[in-house]
C-alpha positions in Angstrom: -30.7 127.0 20.6 -33.3 124.9 20.7 -32.7 123.7 16.8 -28.9 122.8 18.0 -30.1 120.7 20.2 -32.3 119.0 17.9 -29.4 118.7 15.6 -27.1 116.9 18.0 -29.9 114.7 19.3 -29.9 113.2 15.8 -26.7 112.9 15.0 -26.0 110.8 18.2 -29.2 108.4 17.3 -27.9 107.8 14.2 -24.6 106.9 15.1 -25.8 104.6 17.7 -28.1 102.5 15.0 -25.5 102.4 12.2 -22.8 99.9 13.4 -19.1 100.6 13.6 -17.4 99.3 10.3 -14.4 98.1 12.8 -17.2 95.9 14.3 -17.6 93.5 11.5 -15.4 90.2 11.0 -13.9 89.1 8.0 -14.7 85.8 6.7 -12.9 82.8 8.6 -10.1 81.8 5.8 -7.4 80.4 8.4 -9.4 77.5 9.7 -6.9 74.5 10.8 -7.5 70.8 11.7 -9.4 69.7 8.2 -12.4 72.2 9.6 -14.4 74.0 6.6 -17.1 76.2 6.3 -20.4 75.2 5.8 -22.2 76.1 2.3 -24.6 78.5 4.1 -21.8 80.1 5.4 -19.8 80.3 2.6 -22.8 82.4 0.8 -22.7 85.3 3.2 -20.6 88.6 2.4 -21.0 90.5 5.8 -20.0 89.3 8.9 -21.0 91.8 11.6 -20.9 91.6 15.0 -22.9 89.4 16.7 -22.9 86.9 13.9 -23.0 83.1 14.1 -22.0 80.6 11.3 -21.6 77.0 11.5 -18.7 74.7 10.8 -18.2 71.4 9.8 -15.6 68.7 9.0 -13.7 68.2 6.0 -14.7 65.3 3.4 -13.3 61.9 4.6 -13.5 63.2 8.4 -15.8 63.1 11.1 -17.0 65.4 13.8 -15.4 63.9 17.4 -18.3 63.2 20.2 -18.6 66.7 22.2 -17.0 69.3 19.8 -19.1 72.5 19.2 -19.6 73.5 15.6 -20.1 76.9 15.7 -18.3 80.3 16.0 -19.1 84.0 16.8 -18.0 87.1 15.4 -17.6 90.0 18.3 -16.5 93.3 18.1 -14.4 92.2 14.6 -12.9 89.0 16.0 -14.2 85.4 15.8 -14.3 82.8 18.7 -12.3 79.8 19.0 -13.1 77.3 17.2 -13.9 74.1 19.1 -14.5 71.7 16.3 -12.2 68.3 16.5 -12.4 66.4 13.0 -10.7 62.7 12.9 -10.4 60.4 10.0 -13.1 58.2 9.0 -12.9 54.6 9.8 -14.2 52.6 7.1 -13.9 49.1 9.4 -12.8 45.8 8.3 -14.9 45.0 4.8 -17.0 41.7 5.1 -15.5 39.1 3.7 -16.9 37.4 0.6 -17.3 33.6 -0.7 -13.9 32.4 -1.5 -12.7 36.1 -0.8 -10.8 37.6 2.2 -9.2 40.7 2.7 -5.5 42.0 4.0 -5.0 45.4 5.7 -1.8 46.9 4.8 -2.0 49.5 7.3 -5.0 50.7 8.6 -8.9 51.0 7.7 -8.8 54.8 8.0 -9.9 57.3 5.3 -7.4 57.0 2.5 -5.9 53.8 3.1 -5.7 50.5 1.0 -6.3 46.7 1.4 -5.9 44.0 -0.7 -8.2 41.5 -1.8 -7.1 37.6 -2.0 -8.8 34.7 -2.8 -8.9 31.0 -1.9 -6.8 28.5 -3.7 -8.6 27.2 -6.9 -9.8 30.8 -7.1 -9.3 33.7 -9.6 -9.5 37.2 -8.7 -11.8 39.3 -11.0 -11.8 43.1 -10.4 -9.4 45.0 -8.6 -6.7 43.7 -6.4 -6.9 46.9 -4.0 -9.7 48.9 -2.4 -9.3 52.1 -1.0 -11.4 53.9 2.2 -13.3 57.1 1.3 -15.7 59.3 2.6 -18.4 57.3 1.0 -17.1 53.6 2.1 -14.9 51.2 0.4 -14.1 51.6 -3.3 -14.6 48.6 -5.7 -15.7 45.2 -6.0 -13.3 42.8 -6.7 -15.2 38.9 -6.5 -13.4 35.3 -6.8 -14.2 32.7 -9.4 -13.4 29.2 -9.7 -10.1 28.3 -11.8 -10.9 26.4 -14.8 -8.6 24.3 -17.7 -9.2 23.7 -21.0 -9.7 20.8 -22.7 -7.8 18.0 -21.4 -4.7 17.3 -23.8 -4.8 13.9 -25.9 -2.1 11.1 -25.0 -1.1 8.6 -27.8 -2.4 5.2 -27.7 -4.8 6.0 -25.0 -8.2 7.3 -24.3 -10.1 9.7 -21.9 -12.1 7.0 -19.4 -13.5 9.8 -16.9 -15.3 12.3 -16.2 -18.1 11.7 -19.1 -17.9 15.7 -19.7 -14.5 17.3 -20.4 -16.0 20.7 -21.7 -15.7 22.4 -18.1 -12.7 20.9 -16.1 -12.5 22.7 -12.7 -9.9 23.0 -9.9 -9.4 19.6 -8.7 -11.2 17.9 -11.1 -9.4 14.5 -12.4 -8.8 13.2 -15.6 -8.8 9.1 -16.1 -6.8 8.0 -19.1 -7.0 4.2 -20.1 -4.5 2.6 -22.3 -5.5 0.8 -25.9 -5.1 -2.8 -25.8 -1.4 -3.9 -26.2 -0.3 -0.7 -24.2 0.5 -0.1 -20.8 1.0 2.8 -18.3 4.4 4.5 -17.5 3.6 6.1 -14.3 0.4 7.9 -13.3 -2.9 7.1 -15.5 -4.4 10.4 -14.5 -3.8 14.5 -14.5 -5.8 17.0 -12.8 -6.7 20.3 -12.9 -4.4 22.8 -10.7 -5.1 26.2 -8.8 -3.3 28.0 -12.1 -5.7 26.5 -14.6 -2.7 24.2 -16.0 -3.2 20.1 -16.1 -0.6 18.4 -13.8 3.0 17.2 -14.7 4.0 14.8 -15.9 1.2 13.8 -18.4 0.6 9.8 -18.6 2.3 7.7 -21.1 1.3 4.7 -22.7 4.1 2.3 -23.9 3.8 -1.1 -25.7 3.5 -3.7 -23.9 6.8 -6.6 -24.0 6.0 -10.4 -23.5 8.6 -11.8 -21.0 10.4 -14.9 -22.2 9.6 -18.1 -19.9 13.0 -19.5 -18.4 14.4 -22.6 -19.8 12.8 -25.4 -18.4 15.7 -27.8 -17.5 17.9 -24.9 -16.1 15.2 -23.8 -13.2 13.9 -27.3 -12.5 16.7 -29.1 -11.8 19.6 -28.9 -9.1 23.0 -30.7 -10.1 21.8 -33.4 -8.3 18.9 -33.9 -9.9 20.2 -33.7 -13.3 22.4 -36.9 -12.5 19.3 -38.8 -11.1 17.3 -37.4 -14.6 19.9 -39.4 -16.6 19.3 -42.5 -14.7 15.5 -42.3 -15.0 13.3 -44.6 -17.6 11.8 -42.0 -20.3 8.3 -42.2 -18.1 10.0 -41.1 -14.7 12.0 -38.3 -16.9 8.4 -37.1 -18.5 7.0 -37.1 -15.0 9.9 -35.3 -13.3 9.9 -32.7 -16.1 6.3 -31.8 -15.9 6.3 -31.5 -12.1 9.2 -29.5 -12.4 7.9 -26.9 -14.5 7.0 -23.6 -13.6 3.5 -22.3 -13.3 2.6 -20.9 -16.7 1.1 -17.6 -14.9 4.3 -17.3 -12.7 6.7 -15.3 -13.8 10.4 -15.9 -12.8 12.9 -13.6 -11.1 15.9 -12.4 -13.1 17.9 -13.1 -9.9 16.9 -16.9 -9.6 17.9 -17.3 -13.4 21.3 -15.4 -13.3 22.3 -17.5 -10.0 21.0 -20.6 -11.9 23.4 -20.1 -14.6 26.4 -19.4 -12.5 25.8 -22.4 -10.8 25.6 -24.6 -13.9 28.8 -22.4 -14.9 30.3 -23.6 -11.9 29.2 -27.4 -12.7 30.8 -27.3 -16.0 33.8 -25.8 -14.9 34.6 -28.3 -12.3 33.7 -31.6 -14.6 36.5 -29.8 -17.0 38.9 -29.4 -14.3 38.3 -33.0 -13.3 38.3 -34.6 -16.4 41.9 -32.8 -17.3 43.3 -34.1 -13.9 42.1 -37.7 -14.9 43.9 -37.5 -18.3 47.2 -36.1 -16.8 47.3 -38.8 -13.9 46.7 -41.8 -16.3 49.5 -40.5 -18.8 51.6 -40.2 -15.4 50.8 -43.6 -14.4 51.5 -45.3 -18.1 54.9 -43.6 -18.3 55.7 -45.1 -15.0 54.7 -48.3 -15.8 56.7 -48.1 -19.3 59.5 -47.2 -17.8 59.2 -49.7 -15.2 59.0 -52.8 -17.5 62.0 -52.0 -19.7 64.2 -52.3 -16.2 62.5 -55.3 -15.0 63.0 -57.3 -18.4 66.7 -56.3 -18.5 66.9 -57.7 -14.8 65.3 -60.9 -15.5 67.6 -61.7 -18.5 70.3 -61.1 -16.0 69.3 -62.9 -13.3 69.4 -66.2 -16.2 73.1 -65.8 -17.1 73.7 -65.5 -13.8 71.8 -68.8 -13.1 73.8 -70.3 -16.3 76.5 -69.4 -14.5 76.2 -71.0 -11.2 74.9 -74.3 -13.1 78.2 -74.4 -14.8 80.4 -73.6 -11.9 78.5 -76.8 -10.2 78.8 -79.1 -13.5 81.3 -79.3 -16.0 80.1 -77.1 -19.1 82.0 -77.0 -21.9 81.3 -74.1 -24.6 79.0 -75.9 -26.9 76.9 -77.2 -24.2 76.7 -73.7 -22.7 76.0 -72.1 -25.7 73.1 -74.8 -26.6 71.8 -74.5 -23.0 71.5 -70.3 -23.7 69.9 -70.9 -27.0 67.3 -73.3 -25.9 66.4 -71.1 -22.9 
């Protein structure tokens, strides 16, 4: 009887000391909300009742303030996961000299931002930066735009700047035309924001000598022309010298055109007057020629009538009448 009691006690004690298989927990694999096991928890093979493991947020996520990052195995079941994870916020990156960033959506984990350079600068490096677990990835920078050597312009030379090897944005190139040439348009170009020179390019054209207007045409009005013909040679020379335009002045095309029109009008009027005078003289001559023949005929008839009247008052013979008529 004693041996039986001792055997029963030993079996009961072994059952108490040996944990039940149903009390163990399986490895947690159905975690949600970007929650994962720590490296230490992954190394464990058994999770008996009472086991406590630590959780953490997935890569790119951070723990919310006040949340618990552990769970406990109790009689084969894990406690509720209270760890809350949210996306990491990389924040607005600091602007660099002549460089700024445009946010596409937000600055959270996985988002992109675009690098933009100021006018006159060009981007070197990636155009976009991404927010990852370690922060913003990529290092773009902006460098000043430069232009190649300025173009050579025919019949011109570069007058500035002194060095044309390193032309940067907004630098101006000045040209000077050679002797006998002048600019047709602007005399300078500049380096634009695209690394090109502004248009149009300067053009040097050959200078044209302007013809001085006719002194006799521009210096005298019609009245002065008539007076000029009546003056003595000395006075005419003086008048011409006083009326001569300044050598450094340039006659306007409009004045020359008006002067030519006035001269043409004067010539036309003179021609018309001459023609009218000729016609008037011809008419007067014709009238006087007609009137003279009529008057001569009238005068002859009047003399005959006078002779007849004398014969009626005095006895006249045919011979005496004929003699009288012949004498007259």
